[in-house]
Structure formats: C-alpha cells, structure tokens
C-alpha positions as CSV (number, residue, x, y, z in Angstrom):
1,M,0.0,0.0,0.0
2,R,1.1,3.6,-0.7
3,L,0.5,5.6,2.4
4,F,0.7,9.1,3.8
5,V,-0.4,11.1,6.8
6,A,-2.3,14.4,6.2
7,L,-4.6,17.1,7.4
8,D,-7.8,17.9,5.4
9,I,-8.6,21.4,4.4
10,P,-12.0,23.1,4.7
11,E,-14.3,23.3,1.8
12,E,-14.2,27.1,1.7
13,V,-10.4,27.1,1.3
14,R,-10.7,24.4,-1.4
15,T,-13.2,26.5,-3.3
16,A,-11.1,29.6,-3.1
17,I,-8.0,27.8,-4.4
18,G,-10.1,26.0,-7.0
19,V,-11.2,29.3,-8.5
20,L,-7.6,30.5,-8.7
21,I,-6.4,27.2,-10.3
22,E,-9.1,27.5,-13.0
23,S,-7.9,31.0,-14.0
24,L,-4.2,30.0,-13.8
25,R,-4.8,26.9,-15.9
26,L,-5.8,29.2,-18.8
27,V,-2.4,30.8,-18.9
28,C,-0.3,27.8,-18.2
29,R,-1.7,24.7,-19.9
30,A,1.7,23.0,-19.9
31,A,1.5,22.5,-16.1
32,R,0.0,19.3,-14.5
33,W,-2.7,20.9,-12.2
34,V,-3.9,19.0,-9.2
35,R,-7.6,18.1,-8.7
36,I,-8.4,20.4,-5.9
37,E,-10.9,17.9,-4.4
38,G,-8.0,15.8,-3.4
39,A,-5.9,18.6,-1.9
40,H,-4.5,18.0,1.6
41,V,-1.6,19.1,3.9
42,T,0.8,16.3,3.9
43,L,2.5,15.7,7.3
44,K,4.4,12.6,6.3
45,F,4.7,10.6,3.1
46,I,5.3,7.0,4.1
47,G,5.4,5.5,0.6
48,H,4.9,1.8,-0.1
49,F,4.3,-0.3,3.1
50,P,3.1,-3.9,3.4
51,T,-0.6,-4.2,3.8
52,D,-0.3,-6.6,6.7
53,K,1.7,-4.0,8.6
54,T,-0.7,-1.2,8.3
55,D,-2.1,-1.8,11.8
56,E,1.4,-1.1,13.2
57,I,1.2,2.4,11.6
58,R,-2.3,3.0,13.0
59,S,-1.1,2.0,16.5
60,A,1.9,4.2,16.3
61,L,0.0,7.2,15.0
62,A,-2.5,6.8,17.9
63,T,0.3,7.6,20.3
64,V,1.1,11.0,18.7
65,P,0.7,13.8,21.2
66,F,-1.8,16.2,19.8
67,P,-3.0,18.4,22.7
68,A,-5.1,21.1,21.0
69,A,-6.4,22.6,17.8
70,I,-3.9,23.9,15.3
71,R,-4.7,27.2,13.5
72,M,-3.8,27.4,9.8
73,H,-4.0,30.3,7.4
74,F,-3.8,29.6,3.7
75,R,-2.2,32.4,1.7
76,G,0.3,33.2,-1.0
77,L,1.9,31.1,-3.8
78,G,5.4,30.0,-4.4
79,F,7.6,27.6,-6.3
80,F,9.8,24.6,-5.2
81,P,12.7,24.4,-5.4
82,N,12.9,28.1,-6.5
83,D,11.4,30.7,-8.8
84,H,14.1,30.2,-11.5
85,R,13.7,26.4,-12.1
86,P,10.3,25.6,-10.6
87,R,9.1,22.0,-10.3
88,V,6.0,22.7,-8.1
89,L,3.6,25.6,-7.6
90,W,2.3,25.7,-4.1
91,A,-0.1,27.6,-1.9
92,G,1.4,28.6,1.5
93,I,0.2,27.7,5.0
94,E,1.0,29.8,8.0
95,A,0.7,28.1,11.3
96,G,2.2,28.2,14.7
97,T,4.7,25.8,16.0
98,G,2.0,23.3,16.7
99,L,1.9,22.1,13.1
100,S,5.6,21.5,12.8
101,A,5.6,19.9,16.3
102,L,2.8,17.5,15.1
103,A,4.8,16.6,11.9
104,A,7.9,16.0,14.1
105,A,6.0,13.8,16.5
106,I,4.6,11.7,13.5
107,E,8.1,11.3,12.2
108,A,9.3,10.1,15.7
109,V,6.6,7.4,16.1
110,L,7.0,6.1,12.6
111,E,10.8,5.8,12.6
112,P,10.9,2.6,14.8
113,L,8.8,0.9,12.1
114,G,11.6,1.4,9.6
115,I,10.0,4.5,8.0
116,A,12.9,6.9,7.4
117,R,12.7,10.5,8.6
118,E,12.3,13.2,6.0
119,Q,15.7,14.9,5.4
120,R,14.2,18.2,4.4
121,A,12.7,20.7,6.9
122,F,9.0,20.5,7.2
123,S,7.4,23.1,5.0
124,P,3.6,23.1,5.1
125,H,2.0,23.8,1.7
126,L,-0.7,22.7,-0.8
127,T,0.7,21.5,-4.1
128,L,-1.3,23.1,-6.9
129,A,0.7,22.2,-10.1
130,R,3.8,20.4,-11.3
131,F,6.1,21.5,-14.2
132,E,8.0,19.4,-16.7
133,S,9.4,22.5,-18.4
134,T,9.6,26.2,-18.0
135,K,7.2,26.8,-20.9
136,E,4.5,29.3,-20.2
137,L,6.0,30.3,-16.8
138,N,6.2,34.0,-17.6
139,P,2.5,34.4,-18.3
140,L,1.8,32.3,-15.1
141,R,4.0,34.6,-13.0
142,G,2.1,37.6,-14.5
143,A,-1.3,36.0,-13.7
144,I,-0.1,35.3,-10.1
145,A,1.1,38.9,-9.6
146,A,-2.3,40.2,-10.9
147,A,-4.3,38.0,-8.6
148,A,-2.6,39.3,-5.5
149,P,-3.5,39.4,-2.6
150,L,-3.8,35.7,-2.4
151,E,-5.9,34.9,0.8
152,F,-7.7,31.5,0.7
153,G,-9.0,31.3,4.3
154,S,-8.2,29.9,7.7
155,T,-9.2,26.9,9.8
156,N,-8.6,25.2,13.2
157,T,-7.8,21.6,12.8
158,T,-8.3,19.0,15.6
159,E,-7.5,15.8,13.7
160,F,-5.2,14.2,11.2
161,H,-5.6,11.2,9.0
162,L,-3.8,8.1,7.5
163,Y,-4.5,7.8,3.8
164,Q,-3.9,5.2,1.1
165,S,-3.0,6.6,-2.3
166,V,-3.7,4.6,-5.5
167,L,-2.0,6.1,-8.6
168,K,-4.3,5.9,-11.7
169,R,-4.1,7.4,-15.2
170,S,-6.7,9.9,-14.2
171,G,-4.8,11.0,-11.1
172,A,-4.2,9.8,-7.6
173,E,-7.2,8.4,-5.7
174,Y,-7.2,8.7,-1.9
175,T,-8.9,6.5,0.7
176,R,-9.0,7.6,4.4
177,L,-7.9,4.6,6.5
178,A,-7.9,6.1,10.0
179,T,-8.5,9.4,11.8
180,F,-6.6,10.6,14.9
181,R,-8.1,13.4,17.0
182,S,-6.7,15.9,19.5
183,A,-6.6,14.6,23.1
184,R,-8.9,17.5,24.1
185,I,-11.5,16.5,21.5
186,N,-11.4,12.9,22.5
187,A,-11.8,13.9,26.3
188,A,-14.7,16.1,25.4
189,Q,-16.5,13.3,23.4
190,R,-16.0,10.9,26.3
191,F,-17.5,13.5,28.7
192,M,-20.5,14.0,26.5
193,Q,-21.3,10.3,26.2
C-alpha cells in the first residue's frame, strides 16, 4: 500500500483555491494541475508499506501527542525548489509551532517501524501544479502577480488522517484509513457520552 499522513482542508479554502487554479490553468496549460478535491496538507509521506503491517502504523499514530487545535492560514503562492527552475507551484500555509511539532511527532513514532525520517525541513503547503518544463511560466508569473493578494481562508484543525493513495491514469485516488483526534477533542467526546 502507498500511504501518507495528512490534514484535510476546509471546503471554503478548497473552493477559493479551485477558482484560482481555473484562472491560472488558462495561462499555463503545460503544467499538470492538481484536482483540488484531493488537496490536503501532507504531514508525512510514508510510501509503499506492506498491507499486513498497516495496523502497526495505526497503532503508532494513535500515540502521537496532539493536545489542542492547530490554527492554519492559507495564503500566498510560491515555487519549489525556487522561482528560477520551478518544479512545483504551491499555496502557502502559515501556522504556529504546533503544526511543525505535530509533523515531528509523527516522524518520531514512525521511525521505529523502519520509516525513514524526512531529510528536508517540514514546509507546510498545498501542491497546486507540477512542471515538466519552464514553458508558459512568464504568463503564469504575471497572472499570479495580478491575482494578489492571495488569501484563501483559515481553519482550526483537531484531527489528522492516515490515507492510502492509489495512482491511476486519471490521477491519484485517496482513501482515508484512520482518523486521529486531538486529546482534548477525545476527552470532550467521552465526557458527553
């Protein structure tokens, strides 16, 4: 199974980014644009993992300390690895230290299962497009500048998810395998029962 750990994004953020993607797609048809309905904030890409070992991942993720809601603001666009030779167009995410702490905790609990730590620093973002060439990038840069300011919305998140990704000709298909909630949310749910 091909697995990853991610946060979902709210529908209003998805809609705002979707409108922008549709306008940018018109000036840069050479890019491979994501299907916005599948957009998510990746906390950890696990990769291929034996199906019979998935319960080990679920158990490890259930131990991740997640004490409270994490506030995220979705704004701005940028390129990875840089503006001169871009491979990816991304929408930015501003969040406090809680988001990077959550990603680090996920890395820590998965490493004993043989899942290597990410070597790059955690950089929260939403991937919008991938580029094979620099064709049509100048019109894209102009359209991005004209669209500013780029504010897509905010959310408080209280849960993260384990997903399976199946690569298909029409694009990746995601299936949620498990959800892990903030300790405060779990305590409140137990109190109300």
